[in-house]
N, C-alpha and C positions, 0 to 999 in steps of 0.2 A: 527552556521550553520552546523558545522560538526556533531553535535549530531542529528540534523533534518535529515541529509542525511543517518545517521546510522538507525534511526528510519524508514525511508522510505525503506531502504534495507531489514530490518527485516520483515516489514509488507508485501513487495512484495514477499519475500520468502514464507511466510505463505500463501499468496494468491495463488501463483504458486502451491504450494504442494496440497492445498485443491481443487484447480480448475482441476488439473490433476487427482485426486482421484474420482472427480465427473464425468469427461469424461472417464477414463479408467474402472472404477468399478461401475459406476452409483450409487455412494455413495451420498444419498440425504443429509445427515448431513453435508458432505464436502461441498456441493454446498452452503448450508446455511452460513456456515463459509466463504466461498469464496466471497459471496455477502457481507457479513459484512465487510470483509477485503477491499473490493473495495471501500465501504463507507469511511473507515478509511483512504485508501489511497487518496482518493479525498480531504479529509480535510488536510492531510499532504501536498499534492502537492499544494494546494491553499496557505498554510502556507509558503511553499518553495518559491513560486512565490513572495509573499510579502517580505520575508526576502531577496531574491535575488534582488529585485528591490531597496530595501533600501541599500543593499551593493553596488550596481552599481552607486548610487548617491554620494558615498563617495569619 
């Protein structure tokens, strides 16, 4: 679970950096990277939910 949280944190930081570049500097490539990161975050958050529910049942 700890590893999953670290992955989420790392991916969110990448998303945040790219999203800020898109907004502040109209960087289209950063926007593409931010959208990809958002999809990866979605997958990781679903995995977190699954693991978290399993842990709470113990």
